[in-house]
C-alpha positions as CSV (number, residue, x, y, z in Angstrom):
1,M,184.7,-33.0,128.0
2,A,183.7,-29.6,129.5
3,Q,180.3,-29.6,131.2
4,A,177.7,-27.1,129.9
5,L,174.6,-26.4,131.9
6,V,171.4,-25.0,130.2
7,I,168.8,-23.8,132.7
8,G,165.3,-23.8,131.0
9,G,163.9,-26.4,128.6
10,G,162.0,-24.2,126.2
11,P,162.9,-23.6,122.6
12,A,165.8,-21.2,123.4
13,G,167.3,-23.5,125.9
14,L,167.0,-26.6,123.8
15,I,168.6,-25.1,120.7
16,A,171.4,-23.7,122.9
17,A,171.9,-27.2,124.3
18,E,172.0,-28.6,120.8
19,E,174.7,-26.1,119.7
20,L,176.8,-27.0,122.7
21,A,176.5,-30.7,122.0
22,K,177.4,-30.2,118.4
23,A,180.6,-28.5,119.5
24,G,181.5,-31.7,121.4
25,H,180.6,-30.7,125.0
26,S,178.6,-32.7,127.5
27,V,175.3,-30.9,128.2
28,V,172.8,-31.0,131.0
29,V,169.4,-29.2,130.6
30,A,167.6,-28.5,133.9
31,D,164.0,-27.5,133.9
32,A,161.7,-26.7,136.9
33,K,158.6,-28.4,135.4
34,P,157.9,-32.2,135.2
35,S,158.5,-31.9,131.4
36,V,160.2,-29.5,129.1
37,A,158.8,-27.0,126.6
38,R,155.3,-26.7,128.1
39,K,154.7,-23.2,126.7
40,F,155.8,-24.3,123.3
41,L,153.3,-27.2,123.4
42,M,150.6,-24.9,124.5
43,A,151.3,-22.6,121.6
44,G,150.9,-25.6,119.3
45,K,147.4,-26.2,120.5
46,S,146.0,-23.4,118.4
47,G,148.4,-24.1,115.5
48,L,152.2,-23.8,115.9
49,N,153.2,-20.6,114.1
50,L,156.9,-21.2,113.6
51,T,157.9,-18.0,111.8
52,K,156.8,-15.3,109.3
53,D,158.0,-15.8,105.8
54,E,158.8,-12.2,104.8
55,P,161.8,-10.2,103.8
56,F,164.5,-9.9,106.5
57,E,164.2,-6.1,107.0
58,T,160.4,-6.4,107.3
59,L,160.8,-9.3,109.8
60,L,163.3,-7.3,111.8
61,K,161.1,-4.2,112.2
62,S,158.7,-6.3,114.3
63,Y,161.2,-6.3,117.1
64,G,161.0,-2.5,117.6
65,A,163.7,-1.0,119.8
66,A,165.5,-4.3,120.2
67,A,166.0,-4.7,116.4
68,D,169.5,-3.3,116.3
69,W,171.1,-5.7,118.8
70,L,168.9,-8.6,117.6
71,R,169.9,-8.1,114.0
72,P,173.0,-10.3,113.8
73,M,171.3,-13.1,115.6
74,I,168.1,-13.1,113.5
75,A,170.2,-12.6,110.3
76,E,171.9,-16.0,111.1
77,F,168.6,-17.7,112.0
78,D,165.9,-15.9,110.0
79,A,162.6,-17.2,108.7
80,S,164.3,-19.4,106.0
81,E,166.6,-21.0,108.6
82,V,163.7,-21.7,111.0
83,Q,162.0,-23.6,108.2
84,T,165.1,-25.5,107.3
85,W,165.5,-26.4,111.0
86,A,161.9,-27.6,111.3
87,R,162.2,-29.7,108.1
88,G,165.3,-31.2,109.5
89,L,163.2,-32.6,112.3
90,G,160.9,-34.3,109.8
91,Q,158.2,-31.6,109.7
92,E,156.4,-30.8,106.5
93,L,155.5,-27.1,106.4
94,F,153.1,-24.8,104.7
95,T,152.9,-21.0,104.4
96,G,149.5,-19.3,104.9
97,S,148.2,-16.4,102.9
98,T,149.7,-13.9,105.4
99,G,153.1,-15.5,105.3
100,R,152.8,-17.3,108.6
101,V,154.5,-20.7,108.5
102,F,153.1,-23.8,110.2
103,P,153.7,-27.5,110.4
104,V,151.2,-29.4,108.3
105,S,150.3,-31.2,111.5
106,M,149.6,-27.8,113.1
107,K,150.9,-29.2,116.4
108,A,154.1,-28.8,118.4
109,S,154.2,-32.3,119.8
110,P,155.6,-34.2,116.8
111,L,158.4,-31.6,116.3
112,L,159.2,-31.7,120.0
113,R,159.4,-35.5,120.1
114,A,161.8,-35.6,117.2
115,W,163.9,-32.8,118.7
116,L,164.2,-34.4,122.1
117,A,165.1,-37.7,120.4
118,R,167.9,-35.9,118.4
119,L,169.1,-34.3,121.6
120,A,169.2,-37.6,123.4
121,D,171.2,-39.1,120.6
122,A,173.7,-36.2,120.9
123,G,174.1,-37.1,124.6
124,V,172.2,-34.2,126.1
125,Q,170.8,-35.0,129.5
126,V,167.5,-33.5,130.6
127,R,166.7,-33.2,134.3
128,T,163.1,-32.1,135.2
129,R,161.7,-30.8,138.5
130,W,165.0,-29.0,139.0
131,R,164.2,-25.5,140.0
132,W,167.2,-23.1,139.9
133,V,167.5,-21.0,143.1
134,G,170.7,-19.2,142.3
135,W,174.4,-19.4,142.7
136,D,176.6,-20.5,145.6
137,G,180.0,-19.2,144.4
138,A,180.6,-21.0,141.1
139,Q,177.9,-23.6,141.7
140,S,174.4,-23.5,140.4
141,V,171.9,-24.6,143.1
142,F,168.6,-26.3,142.5
143,D,165.7,-27.5,144.5
144,T,164.7,-31.0,143.4
145,D,162.5,-33.9,144.5
146,E,165.7,-35.4,146.0
147,G,166.5,-32.2,147.9
148,R,168.9,-29.5,147.1
149,Q,171.4,-30.3,144.3
150,S,174.4,-28.3,143.0
151,L,176.2,-28.4,139.7
152,S,179.6,-26.8,138.8
153,P,179.5,-26.3,135.1
154,D,182.2,-24.7,133.0
155,V,179.6,-22.7,131.2
156,T,175.9,-21.9,131.7
157,V,173.1,-20.7,129.4
158,L,170.1,-19.2,131.1
159,A,166.9,-19.6,129.2
160,M,164.1,-19.5,131.7
161,G,161.5,-17.4,129.8
162,G,159.7,-14.3,130.7
163,A,157.0,-13.7,133.4
164,S,153.8,-14.8,131.8
165,W,152.0,-18.2,132.0
166,S,153.7,-19.1,135.3
167,R,151.9,-22.5,135.4
168,L,153.8,-23.5,132.2
169,G,157.2,-22.4,133.7
170,S,157.7,-18.8,132.8
171,D,157.3,-17.2,136.2
172,G,160.2,-14.6,136.1
173,V,161.3,-15.5,139.7
174,W,164.9,-15.6,138.3
175,A,164.9,-11.8,138.1
176,D,165.6,-11.4,141.8
177,V,168.6,-13.6,141.6
178,L,170.1,-11.7,138.7
179,Q,169.4,-8.3,140.3
180,D,171.1,-9.4,143.5
181,N,174.1,-10.2,141.3
182,G,174.1,-6.7,139.8
183,V,172.5,-7.5,136.5
184,P,170.3,-4.6,135.2
185,L,166.8,-5.5,134.3
186,A,163.9,-3.7,132.7
187,Q,160.7,-4.2,134.7
188,F,158.4,-6.9,133.3
189,A,155.2,-5.8,131.6
190,P,152.5,-7.7,129.6
191,A,153.0,-8.1,125.8
192,N,150.5,-9.6,123.3
193,S,147.8,-9.1,126.0
194,A,144.1,-9.5,125.9
195,I,141.9,-6.5,127.0
196,S,139.8,-6.1,130.1
197,V,136.4,-4.5,129.6
198,D,133.6,-4.4,132.2
199,W,130.6,-5.3,130.1
200,S,127.0,-4.6,130.8
201,P,124.6,-7.6,130.8
202,H,123.6,-6.4,127.3
203,M,126.8,-8.0,126.0
204,Q,126.5,-11.4,127.6
205,P,124.7,-13.1,124.6
206,H,127.7,-12.2,122.4
207,F,130.4,-13.8,124.5
208,G,132.5,-16.0,122.3
209,A,131.5,-14.1,119.1
210,A,134.3,-12.8,116.8
211,L,134.5,-9.2,115.6
212,K,135.7,-9.6,112.0
213,S,136.6,-7.1,109.3
214,V,137.5,-4.4,111.8
215,Q,140.5,-2.2,112.4
216,W,141.8,-1.4,115.9
217,M,143.7,1.7,116.8
218,A,145.7,2.8,119.8
219,G,148.2,5.7,119.8
220,E,150.3,5.3,116.6
221,F,149.5,1.6,116.2
222,E,146.8,0.2,113.9
223,S,145.9,-3.4,113.4
224,R,143.5,-5.0,110.9
225,G,142.5,-8.3,112.6
226,E,139.7,-10.0,114.4
227,A,139.1,-10.2,118.2
228,V,136.7,-12.3,120.2
229,I,134.3,-10.9,122.8
230,S,134.9,-12.7,126.1
231,A,133.4,-12.5,129.5
232,T,136.3,-10.5,130.7
233,G,136.8,-8.2,127.6
234,L,138.4,-8.7,124.2
235,E,141.1,-11.1,123.0
236,G,142.7,-12.0,119.7
237,G,145.5,-11.4,117.3
238,G,144.0,-8.1,116.1
239,L,144.7,-6.5,119.4
240,Y,148.0,-8.0,120.5
241,S,150.2,-5.7,118.5
242,L,148.6,-2.7,120.2
243,T,149.9,-3.7,123.6
244,P,152.9,-1.3,123.7
245,A,150.6,1.7,123.1
246,L,148.0,0.5,125.6
247,R,150.7,0.0,128.2
248,A,151.7,3.6,127.7
249,G,148.1,4.7,128.4
250,A,146.8,5.2,124.9
251,D,143.0,4.9,124.3
252,L,141.6,2.0,122.3
253,F,139.4,2.6,119.3
254,V,137.8,0.3,116.7
255,D,136.7,1.0,113.1
256,L,133.7,-1.3,112.7
257,V,133.5,-0.7,108.9
258,P,137.1,-0.2,107.7
259,D,136.1,-0.8,104.0
260,V,133.5,2.0,104.0
261,T,134.6,5.7,104.0
262,A,133.2,8.1,106.6
263,T,131.7,10.2,103.7
264,T,129.8,7.2,102.4
265,L,128.6,6.3,105.8
266,Q,127.4,9.9,106.4
267,D,125.5,9.9,103.1
268,R,123.9,6.6,103.9
269,L,122.9,7.9,107.4
270,A,121.4,11.0,105.9
271,A,119.4,8.9,103.5
272,K,117.9,6.9,106.3
273,S,114.2,7.1,106.7
274,S,113.0,8.9,109.9
275,K,111.1,5.8,110.8
276,T,114.1,3.5,110.6
277,T,115.9,3.1,113.9
278,V,119.7,3.2,114.2
279,S,119.7,-0.6,115.0
280,Q,117.6,-1.3,111.9
281,W,119.9,0.9,109.8
282,L,123.0,-0.9,111.1
283,K,121.5,-4.3,110.4
284,K,119.8,-3.8,107.1
285,S,121.7,-1.0,105.4
286,L,125.2,-1.8,106.7
287,K,124.6,-5.5,107.2
288,L,126.6,-5.5,110.4
289,Q,127.0,-8.6,112.5
290,P,124.9,-8.7,115.7
291,Q,128.1,-8.6,117.8
292,K,129.2,-5.4,116.1
293,I,125.8,-3.8,116.6
294,A,125.9,-4.8,120.3
295,L,129.4,-3.3,120.7
296,F,128.3,-0.1,119.0
297,H,125.4,0.3,121.4
298,E,127.4,-0.7,124.4
299,M,130.0,2.0,123.8
300,S,127.8,4.7,122.4
301,K,125.6,4.6,125.4
302,R,128.6,5.1,127.7
303,C,129.4,8.3,126.0
304,A,125.8,9.4,125.4
305,L,126.5,9.7,121.6
306,P,124.7,12.7,120.1
307,K,122.2,12.0,117.4
308,G,123.7,12.3,113.9
309,Q,127.2,11.2,115.1
310,E,126.7,7.5,114.4
311,A,128.8,7.5,111.2
312,N,131.8,9.0,113.0
313,A,131.4,6.6,115.9
314,L,131.3,3.6,113.6
315,K,134.7,4.7,112.2
316,Q,136.3,5.5,115.5
317,L,134.4,3.8,118.3
318,P,136.1,4.3,121.7
319,I,136.3,1.1,123.8
320,Y,135.6,2.7,127.2
321,G,137.3,1.2,130.2
322,A,139.7,-0.9,128.2
323,G,142.8,-2.1,130.1
324,L,145.3,-4.8,129.8
325,R,144.6,-8.2,131.4
326,P,147.0,-9.4,134.2
327,M,150.6,-10.0,133.0
328,D,150.4,-13.8,133.8
329,E,147.7,-14.1,131.2
330,A,149.7,-12.4,128.5
331,I,151.2,-14.4,125.7
332,S,154.6,-12.9,126.3
333,T,156.2,-10.1,128.3
334,A,158.3,-7.1,127.7
335,G,161.2,-6.4,130.0
336,G,164.0,-8.6,131.3
337,I,167.8,-8.4,131.0
338,Q,168.8,-5.1,129.5
339,S,171.0,-5.2,126.4
340,G,173.7,-3.3,128.3
341,A,174.1,-6.3,130.7
342,F,175.6,-8.6,128.1
343,N,178.2,-8.6,125.4
344,E,177.8,-9.4,121.7
345,G,177.8,-13.1,122.5
346,L,174.9,-12.7,125.1
347,M,177.3,-13.3,128.0
348,L,176.6,-11.4,131.2
349,T,179.4,-9.0,132.0
350,K,178.7,-9.5,135.7
351,R,179.0,-13.3,135.4
352,P,181.6,-14.4,132.9
353,G,180.7,-17.8,131.5
354,V,177.0,-17.2,131.9
355,F,175.0,-16.6,128.7
356,C,171.3,-15.7,128.3
357,A,168.7,-16.3,125.6
358,G,165.0,-16.2,124.8
359,E,162.4,-14.2,126.6
360,M,164.7,-13.5,129.5
361,L,166.1,-10.8,127.4
362,D,164.5,-7.4,127.1
363,W,162.7,-7.5,123.7
364,E,159.1,-8.0,122.6
365,A,157.4,-8.7,119.3
366,P,153.8,-9.3,118.1
367,T,152.4,-12.8,117.6
368,G,152.7,-14.2,114.1
369,G,155.9,-16.3,114.3
370,Y,158.2,-13.5,115.5
371,L,158.3,-14.7,119.2
372,L,159.5,-18.2,118.4
373,T,161.9,-17.0,115.7
374,A,163.7,-14.7,118.2
375,C,163.7,-17.3,120.9
376,L,165.4,-19.8,118.5
377,A,167.8,-17.2,117.1
378,T,169.0,-16.0,120.5
379,G,169.2,-19.5,121.9
380,R,171.3,-20.7,118.9
381,W,173.5,-17.6,119.2
382,A,174.0,-18.0,123.0
383,G,174.8,-21.7,122.5
384,R,177.4,-21.1,119.9
385,A,178.9,-18.2,121.9
386,A,179.1,-20.4,125.0
387,A,180.8,-23.2,123.0
388,D,183.3,-20.8,121.6
389,W,184.0,-19.4,125.1
390,L,184.6,-22.9,126.4
391,D,187.0,-23.7,123.6
392,Q,188.9,-20.5,124.2
393,S,189.0,-21.2,128.0
394,N,190.5,-24.7,127.6
């Protein structure tokens, strides 16, 4: 049987390996870490969001500029197919009120154990602590605990992730190898990123508190979702979808009372007693949480907010000094292998017989199940295309 090599043991790599094994090929999965799917397991610690159960066209829009070339891949492995796949691994699922789909266990580890067992039964070999360092002619070269090792596969699938969370395996060091081989790459940038804010001591008592019932705005993007005040700034699902606008230099604003109109706020402010302070008004009349009041004062002091402008500021409070956290802290990354570098089967035109999948490719999406869906969809597509290429070559 032809040998297939998959480099990277995350979801994209594992599902590519499974497709190759199904097609009757011997498969080796090589991963740089002591165990596979470490970022996948980390994602499961806060509740493994597998996909988003919504109409296909709605789902596809979340991939932005990459939606066109991702369309056939996600069409074949959409939200419904992801759920069927997970149930096939013995996972009972539920769908939340927002359409997000989770295993009942909320963890990644039961699914991963079942998946690895199924792969082992299919004859897939997994080699850990094998760090890919590039090619020597047709050979893939690895640094291992036993020294330098080489493999000469008939087909290869690259699925080494993006450039965030390097301690879990996605360090992006493969980019230099591909660039040296003439593969065009888009520069890596943070996606689904937390925000840096240099707080005054006034905010310290509110570290760890959640800002709920707010609306965030940056450029053309808006997001209704909560964020947590941290020692380094702000983080949470409400902010992550704004990363593309913030990367482009847009300012960040928050509406602290999205369910109250500006006119209503202005009327309430005008009715305020002259003896009532702004803080008392925010607390008693608007019933704002302490952390919202603290944020309001933190930012209004930075711009020396004129008296009488409080209502406008509540509806569009600028977050001064907001910037993206370092890329390695981001949940995912934008950038990677450009779509012009591979054919419709995700095979590199510069390296025939080498296919790519997952976050190595230049696409991004917000959290909410979209990331894992596309990793699985591109991995499955690359695995099938690699198997077809092998069959045609033999």
